[in-house]
Biopython code that builds the backbone (N, CA, C, O; Angstrom):
import numpy as np
from Bio.PDB.StructureBuilder import StructureBuilder

atoms = [
    (1, "MET", "N", (18.305, -4.195, -5.407)),
    (1, "MET", "CA", (17.047, -4.587, -4.797)),
    (1, "MET", "C", (16.288, -3.337, -4.355)),
    (1, "MET", "O", (16.867, -2.435, -3.750)),
    (2, "CYS", "N", (15.025, -3.290, -4.652)),
    (2, "CYS", "CA", (14.181, -2.166, -4.255)),
    (2, "CYS", "C", (13.362, -2.554, -3.032)),
    (2, "CYS", "O", (12.927, -3.698, -2.899)),
    (3, "LEU", "N", (13.160, -1.602, -2.155)),
    (3, "LEU", "CA", (12.323, -1.803, -0.988)),
    (3, "LEU", "C", (11.006, -1.091, -1.216)),
    (3, "LEU", "O", (10.986, 0.080, -1.596)),
    (4, "THR", "N", (9.930, -1.775, -0.991)),
    (4, "THR", "CA", (8.615, -1.139, -1.094)),
    (4, "THR", "C", (7.908, -1.285, 0.248)),
    (4, "THR", "O", (7.875, -2.366, 0.837)),
    (5, "ILE", "N", (7.356, -0.198, 0.709)),
    (5, "ILE", "CA", (6.658, -0.143, 1.987)),
    (5, "ILE", "C", (5.164, -0.318, 1.725)),
    (5, "ILE", "O", (4.633, 0.268, 0.782)),
    (6, "PRO", "N", (4.476, -1.120, 2.548)),
    (6, "PRO", "CA", (3.035, -1.283, 2.338)),
    (6, "PRO", "C", (2.300, 0.051, 2.378)),
    (6, "PRO", "O", (2.622, 0.946, 3.160)),
    (7, "LYS", "N", (1.317, 0.148, 1.518)),
    (7, "LYS", "CA", (0.454, 1.328, 1.467)),
    (7, "LYS", "C", (-0.989, 0.846, 1.537)),
    (7, "LYS", "O", (-1.322, -0.231, 1.042)),
    (8, "LYS", "N", (-1.836, 1.652, 2.152)),
    (8, "LYS", "CA", (-3.242, 1.299, 2.343)),
    (8, "LYS", "C", (-4.105, 2.010, 1.313)),
    (8, "LYS", "O", (-3.962, 3.214, 1.102)),
    (9, "VAL", "N", (-5.002, 1.263, 0.670)),
    (9, "VAL", "CA", (-5.922, 1.837, -0.316)),
    (9, "VAL", "C", (-6.980, 2.665, 0.415)),
    (9, "VAL", "O", (-7.672, 2.166, 1.302)),
    (10, "VAL", "N", (-7.092, 3.947, 0.026)),
    (10, "VAL", "CA", (-8.076, 4.832, 0.660)),
    (10, "VAL", "C", (-9.148, 5.316, -0.306)),
    (10, "VAL", "O", (-10.180, 5.835, 0.119)),
    (11, "GLU", "N", (-8.906, 5.147, -1.614)),
    (11, "GLU", "CA", (-9.893, 5.549, -2.618)),
    (11, "GLU", "C", (-9.659, 4.727, -3.877)),
    (11, "GLU", "O", (-8.519, 4.415, -4.225)),
    (12, "ILE", "N", (-10.752, 4.376, -4.560)),
    (12, "ILE", "CA", (-10.659, 3.586, -5.783)),
    (12, "ILE", "C", (-11.205, 4.398, -6.946)),
    (12, "ILE", "O", (-12.293, 4.969, -6.869)),
    (13, "LYS", "N", (-10.427, 4.441, -8.029)),
    (13, "LYS", "CA", (-10.847, 5.099, -9.258)),
    (13, "LYS", "C", (-10.963, 4.033, -10.342)),
    (13, "LYS", "O", (-10.811, 2.846, -10.055)),
    (14, "GLU", "N", (-11.231, 4.439, -11.585)),
    (14, "GLU", "CA", (-11.463, 3.457, -12.648)),
    (14, "GLU", "C", (-10.269, 2.528, -12.899)),
    (14, "GLU", "O", (-10.429, 1.308, -12.862)),
    (15, "ASN", "N", (-9.093, 3.072, -13.149)),
    (15, "ASN", "CA", (-7.904, 2.263, -13.408)),
    (15, "ASN", "C", (-6.763, 2.585, -12.460)),
    (15, "ASN", "O", (-5.604, 2.279, -12.742)),
    (16, "SER", "N", (-7.092, 3.198, -11.347)),
    (16, "SER", "CA", (-6.061, 3.569, -10.386)),
    (16, "SER", "C", (-6.659, 3.594, -8.985)),
    (16, "SER", "O", (-7.873, 3.493, -8.811)),
    (17, "VAL", "N", (-5.790, 3.730, -7.996)),
    (17, "VAL", "CA", (-6.218, 3.836, -6.606)),
    (17, "VAL", "C", (-5.410, 4.944, -5.933)),
    (17, "VAL", "O", (-4.299, 5.265, -6.355)),
    (18, "ILE", "N", (-5.980, 5.514, -4.893)),
    (18, "ILE", "CA", (-5.250, 6.443, -4.041)),
    (18, "ILE", "C", (-4.846, 5.644, -2.811)),
    (18, "ILE", "O", (-5.677, 5.002, -2.169)),
    (19, "VAL", "N", (-3.551, 5.695, -2.493)),
    (19, "VAL", "CA", (-3.031, 4.952, -1.349)),
    (19, "VAL", "C", (-2.389, 5.923, -0.368)),
    (19, "VAL", "O", (-2.011, 7.040, -0.722)),
    (20, "GLU", "N", (-2.277, 5.464, 0.872)),
    (20, "GLU", "CA", (-1.671, 6.261, 1.932)),
    (20, "GLU", "C", (-0.567, 5.436, 2.581)),
    (20, "GLU", "O", (-0.763, 4.261, 2.887)),
    (21, "ASN", "N", (0.601, 6.055, 2.790)),
    (21, "ASN", "CA", (1.677, 5.322, 3.439)),
    (21, "ASN", "C", (1.605, 5.504, 4.951)),
    (21, "ASN", "O", (0.697, 6.164, 5.457)),
    (22, "HIS", "N", (2.554, 4.924, 5.669)),
    (22, "HIS", "CA", (2.540, 4.951, 7.128)),
    (22, "HIS", "C", (2.730, 6.349, 7.707)),
    (22, "HIS", "O", (2.481, 6.558, 8.895)),
    (23, "ASN", "N", (3.171, 7.324, 6.881)),
    (23, "ASN", "CA", (3.307, 8.702, 7.324)),
    (23, "ASN", "C", (2.088, 9.554, 6.979)),
    (23, "ASN", "O", (2.037, 10.735, 7.321)),
    (24, "GLY", "N", (1.112, 8.960, 6.307)),
    (24, "GLY", "CA", (-0.086, 9.699, 5.916)),
    (24, "GLY", "C", (0.010, 10.364, 4.561)),
    (24, "GLY", "O", (-0.928, 11.039, 4.135)),
    (25, "ASP", "N", (1.147, 10.184, 3.866)),
    (25, "ASP", "CA", (1.300, 10.745, 2.522)),
    (25, "ASP", "C", (0.489, 9.927, 1.531)),
    (25, "ASP", "O", (0.450, 8.700, 1.611)),
    (26, "ARG", "N", (-0.158, 10.612, 0.599)),
    (26, "ARG", "CA", (-1.004, 9.930, -0.382)),
    (26, "ARG", "C", (-0.429, 10.047, -1.776)),
    (26, "ARG", "O", (0.258, 11.015, -2.105)),
    (27, "GLN", "N", (-0.724, 9.035, -2.599)),
    (27, "GLN", "CA", (-0.335, 9.077, -4.005)),
    (27, "GLN", "C", (-1.300, 8.221, -4.809)),
    (27, "GLN", "O", (-1.963, 7.333, -4.272)),
    (28, "GLU", "N", (-1.365, 8.498, -6.090)),
    (28, "GLU", "CA", (-2.209, 7.730, -7.001)),
    (28, "GLU", "C", (-1.348, 6.693, -7.706)),
    (28, "GLU", "O", (-0.280, 7.012, -8.228)),
    (29, "LEU", "N", (-1.822, 5.442, -7.718)),
    (29, "LEU", "CA", (-1.111, 4.348, -8.361)),
    (29, "LEU", "C", (-1.991, 3.702, -9.422)),
    (29, "LEU", "O", (-3.201, 3.579, -9.233)),
    (30, "LYS", "N", (-1.408, 3.299, -10.508)),
    (30, "LYS", "CA", (-2.107, 2.517, -11.528)),
    (30, "LYS", "C", (-2.214, 1.084, -11.028)),
    (30, "LYS", "O", (-1.345, 0.609, -10.296)),
    (31, "THR", "N", (-3.277, 0.399, -11.422)),
    (31, "THR", "CA", (-3.438, -0.990, -10.992)),
    (31, "THR", "C", (-4.326, -1.773, -11.946)),
    (31, "THR", "O", (-5.243, -1.229, -12.561)),
    (32, "ILE", "N", (-4.033, -3.052, -12.053)),
    (32, "ILE", "CA", (-4.936, -3.993, -12.715)),
    (32, "ILE", "C", (-5.380, -5.052, -11.708)),
    (32, "ILE", "O", (-6.141, -5.962, -12.034)),
    (33, "VAL", "N", (-4.886, -4.912, -10.475)),
    (33, "VAL", "CA", (-5.231, -5.817, -9.388)),
    (33, "VAL", "C", (-6.570, -5.379, -8.803)),
    (33, "VAL", "O", (-6.783, -4.187, -8.581)),
    (34, "GLU", "N", (-7.459, -6.306, -8.554)),
    (34, "GLU", "CA", (-8.752, -5.977, -7.954)),
    (34, "GLU", "C", (-8.554, -5.675, -6.478)),
    (34, "GLU", "O", (-8.069, -6.520, -5.726)),
    (35, "LEU", "N", (-8.930, -4.467, -6.063)),
    (35, "LEU", "CA", (-8.683, -4.006, -4.700)),
    (35, "LEU", "C", (-9.937, -3.422, -4.079)),
    (35, "LEU", "O", (-10.881, -3.049, -4.776)),
    (36, "ALA", "N", (-9.929, -3.349, -2.752)),
    (36, "ALA", "CA", (-11.002, -2.713, -1.995)),
    (36, "ALA", "C", (-10.375, -1.692, -1.052)),
    (36, "ALA", "O", (-9.193, -1.788, -0.723)),
    (37, "ILE", "N", (-11.160, -0.726, -0.624)),
    (37, "ILE", "CA", (-10.677, 0.240, 0.347)),
    (37, "ILE", "C", (-10.273, -0.512, 1.613)),
    (37, "ILE", "O", (-11.003, -1.370, 2.110)),
    (38, "GLY", "N", (-9.084, -0.164, 2.122)),
    (38, "GLY", "CA", (-8.558, -0.827, 3.316)),
    (38, "GLY", "C", (-7.523, -1.891, 3.008)),
    (38, "GLY", "O", (-6.797, -2.327, 3.902)),
    (39, "ASP", "N", (-7.443, -2.323, 1.736)),
    (39, "ASP", "CA", (-6.430, -3.307, 1.346)),
    (39, "ASP", "C", (-5.039, -2.691, 1.440)),
    (39, "ASP", "O", (-4.870, -1.483, 1.280)),
    (40, "PHE", "N", (-4.045, -3.541, 1.702)),
    (40, "PHE", "CA", (-2.651, -3.110, 1.672)),
    (40, "PHE", "C", (-2.009, -3.626, 0.395)),
    (40, "PHE", "O", (-2.272, -4.743, -0.051)),
    (41, "VAL", "N", (-1.154, -2.776, -0.187)),
    (41, "VAL", "CA", (-0.497, -3.129, -1.442)),
    (41, "VAL", "C", (0.990, -2.799, -1.379)),
    (41, "VAL", "O", (1.441, -1.993, -0.564)),
    (42, "LEU", "N", (1.728, -3.447, -2.263)),
    (42, "LEU", "CA", (3.117, -3.109, -2.519)),
    (42, "LEU", "C", (3.160, -2.535, -3.919)),
    (42, "LEU", "O", (2.461, -3.015, -4.811)),
    (43, "SER", "N", (3.979, -1.506, -4.121)),
    (43, "SER", "CA", (4.027, -0.860, -5.428)),
    (43, "SER", "C", (5.473, -0.636, -5.851)),
    (43, "SER", "O", (6.399, -0.640, -5.041)),
    (44, "GLN", "N", (5.620, -0.444, -7.146)),
    (44, "GLN", "CA", (6.915, -0.112, -7.719)),
    (44, "GLN", "C", (6.672, 0.782, -8.921)),
    (44, "GLN", "O", (5.847, 0.465, -9.778)),
    (45, "GLN", "N", (7.383, 1.893, -8.990)),
    (45, "GLN", "CA", (7.265, 2.848, -10.083)),
    (45, "GLN", "C", (5.806, 3.249, -10.344)),
    (45, "GLN", "O", (5.351, 3.273, -11.488)),
    (46, "ASN", "N", (5.085, 3.560, -9.262)),
    (46, "ASN", "CA", (3.691, 4.025, -9.313)),
    (46, "ASN", "C", (2.705, 3.013, -9.875)),
    (46, "ASN", "O", (1.667, 3.384, -10.422)),
    (47, "ILE", "N", (3.035, 1.724, -9.737)),
    (47, "ILE", "CA", (2.146, 0.652, -10.171)),
    (47, "ILE", "C", (2.005, -0.356, -9.025)),
    (47, "ILE", "O", (3.001, -0.763, -8.427)),
    (48, "VAL", "N", (0.775, -0.752, -8.725)),
    (48, "VAL", "CA", (0.552, -1.795, -7.723)),
    (48, "VAL", "C", (1.094, -3.102, -8.287)),
    (48, "VAL", "O", (0.713, -3.526, -9.378)),
    (49, "ILE", "N", (1.988, -3.732, -7.531)),
    (49, "ILE", "CA", (2.543, -5.006, -7.994)),
    (49, "ILE", "C", (1.995, -6.199, -7.220)),
    (49, "ILE", "O", (2.061, -7.336, -7.686)),
    (50, "GLU", "N", (1.446, -5.927, -6.019)),
    (50, "GLU", "CA", (0.941, -7.043, -5.220)),
    (50, "GLU", "C", (0.030, -6.539, -4.114)),
    (50, "GLU", "O", (0.276, -5.488, -3.521)),
    (51, "LYS", "N", (-1.020, -7.296, -3.843)),
    (51, "LYS", "CA", (-1.890, -7.060, -2.697)),
    (51, "LYS", "C", (-1.380, -7.962, -1.572)),
    (51, "LYS", "O", (-1.081, -9.133, -1.805)),
    (52, "ILE", "N", (-1.280, -7.425, -0.357)),
    (52, "ILE", "CA", (-0.849, -8.234, 0.776)),
    (52, "ILE", "C", (-1.886, -8.132, 1.884)),
    (52, "ILE", "O", (-2.685, -7.197, 1.910)),
    (53, "ASP", "N", (-1.870, -9.104, 2.803)),
    (53, "ASP", "CA", (-2.846, -9.052, 3.886)),
    (53, "ASP", "C", (-2.325, -8.164, 5.026)),
    (53, "ASP", "O", (-1.146, -7.816, 5.072)),
    (54, "THR", "N", (-3.217, -7.815, 5.926)),
    (54, "THR", "CA", (-2.895, -6.896, 7.025)),
    (54, "THR", "C", (-1.776, -7.440, 7.887)),
    (54, "THR", "O", (-0.911, -6.682, 8.326)),
    (55, "LYS", "N", (-1.777, -8.737, 8.138)),
    (55, "LYS", "CA", (-0.731, -9.347, 8.969)),
    (55, "LYS", "C", (0.647, -9.145, 8.333)),
    (55, "LYS", "O", (1.606, -8.813, 9.030)),
    (56, "GLN", "N", (0.752, -9.341, 7.030)),
    (56, "GLN", "CA", (2.019, -9.131, 6.341)),
    (56, "GLN", "C", (2.450, -7.669, 6.459)),
    (56, "GLN", "O", (3.622, -7.388, 6.712)),
    (57, "ALA", "N", (1.515, -6.740, 6.279)),
    (57, "ALA", "CA", (1.828, -5.314, 6.387)),
    (57, "ALA", "C", (2.346, -4.988, 7.787)),
    (57, "ALA", "O", (3.337, -4.271, 7.926)),
    (58, "GLU", "N", (1.692, -5.503, 8.816)),
    (58, "GLU", "CA", (2.122, -5.263, 10.192)),
    (58, "GLU", "C", (3.524, -5.806, 10.432)),
    (58, "GLU", "O", (4.334, -5.154, 11.090)),
    (59, "GLU", "N", (3.821, -6.994, 9.907)),
    (59, "GLU", "CA", (5.149, -7.587, 10.067)),
    (59, "GLU", "C", (6.222, -6.725, 9.407)),
    (59, "GLU", "O", (7.308, -6.550, 9.960)),
    (60, "ILE", "N", (5.923, -6.192, 8.233)),
    (60, "ILE", "CA", (6.887, -5.326, 7.542)),
    (60, "ILE", "C", (7.108, -4.053, 8.347)),
    (60, "ILE", "O", (8.248, -3.610, 8.488)),
    (61, "PHE", "N", (6.043, -3.453, 8.880)),
    (61, "PHE", "CA", (6.190, -2.240, 9.683)),
    (61, "PHE", "C", (7.059, -2.507, 10.912)),
    (61, "PHE", "O", (7.875, -1.665, 11.287)),
    (62, "LYS", "N", (6.891, -3.675, 11.543)),
    (62, "LYS", "CA", (7.711, -4.020, 12.708)),
    (62, "LYS", "C", (9.174, -4.166, 12.323)),
    (62, "LYS", "O", (10.056, -3.710, 13.051)),
    (63, "ILE", "N", (9.440, -4.798, 11.186)),
    (63, "ILE", "CA", (10.810, -5.010, 10.732)),
    (63, "ILE", "C", (11.513, -3.686, 10.472)),
    (63, "ILE", "O", (12.680, -3.523, 10.831)),
    (64, "ILE", "N", (10.813, -2.737, 9.850)),
    (64, "ILE", "CA", (11.450, -1.464, 9.494)),
    (64, "ILE", "C", (11.411, -0.462, 10.652)),
    (64, "ILE", "O", (11.929, 0.648, 10.533)),
    (65, "GLY", "N", (10.798, -0.856, 11.764)),
    (65, "GLY", "CA", (10.795, 0.014, 12.935)),
    (65, "GLY", "C", (9.653, 1.002, 13.004)),
    (65, "GLY", "O", (9.604, 1.826, 13.917)),
    (66, "GLY", "N", (8.724, 0.936, 12.046)),
    (66, "GLY", "CA", (7.567, 1.829, 12.085)),
    (66, "GLY", "C", (6.464, 1.227, 12.912)),
    (66, "GLY", "O", (6.485, 0.034, 13.215)),
    (67, "GLN", "N", (5.528, 2.021, 13.269)),
    (67, "GLN", "CA", (4.386, 1.546, 14.045)),
    (67, "GLN", "C", (3.153, 1.354, 13.194)),
    (67, "GLN", "O", (2.074, 1.078, 13.721)),
    (68, "GLY", "N", (3.293, 1.496, 11.870)),
    (68, "GLY", "CA", (2.144, 1.260, 11.000)),
    (68, "GLY", "C", (1.080, 2.309, 11.135)),
    (68, "GLY", "O", (-0.084, 1.985, 11.370)),
    (69, "GLY", "N", (1.457, 3.576, 10.988)),
    (69, "GLY", "CA", (0.518, 4.675, 11.141)),
    (69, "GLY", "C", (-0.689, 4.565, 10.236)),
    (69, "GLY", "O", (-1.751, 5.105, 10.549)),
    (70, "ALA", "N", (-0.539, 3.858, 9.092)),
    (70, "ALA", "CA", (-1.661, 3.734, 8.163)),
    (70, "ALA", "C", (-2.592, 2.601, 8.555)),
    (70, "ALA", "O", (-3.622, 2.407, 7.908)),
    (71, "LEU", "N", (-2.261, 1.848, 9.593)),
    (71, "LEU", "CA", (-3.096, 0.703, 9.963)),
    (71, "LEU", "C", (-4.371, 1.117, 10.598)),
    (71, "LEU", "O", (-5.182, 0.267, 10.966)),
]
sb = StructureBuilder()
sb.init_structure("model")
sb.init_model(0)
sb.init_chain("A")
sb.init_seg("    ")
for serial, (resi, resn, name, xyz) in enumerate(atoms, 1):
    if name == "N":
        sb.init_residue(resn, " ", resi, " ")
    sb.init_atom(name, np.array(xyz, "f"), 0.0, 1.0, " ", f" {name:<3s}", serial, name[0])
structure = sb.get_structure()
């Protein structure tokens, strides 16, 4: 089982997005999911696999003990 931590979309490109994790680290992910800046996503192998709402992201951060620095 793989664990994926929510990441926040901070920039949108043509076929990819730049996301930021709860530590402020950024990475570029490929996506076919329609996203907006501020959306939270789950990714696997540098591909967005799902968009989640802010409440879900906050719940995951609480479970893993983080404070959701990207929120």
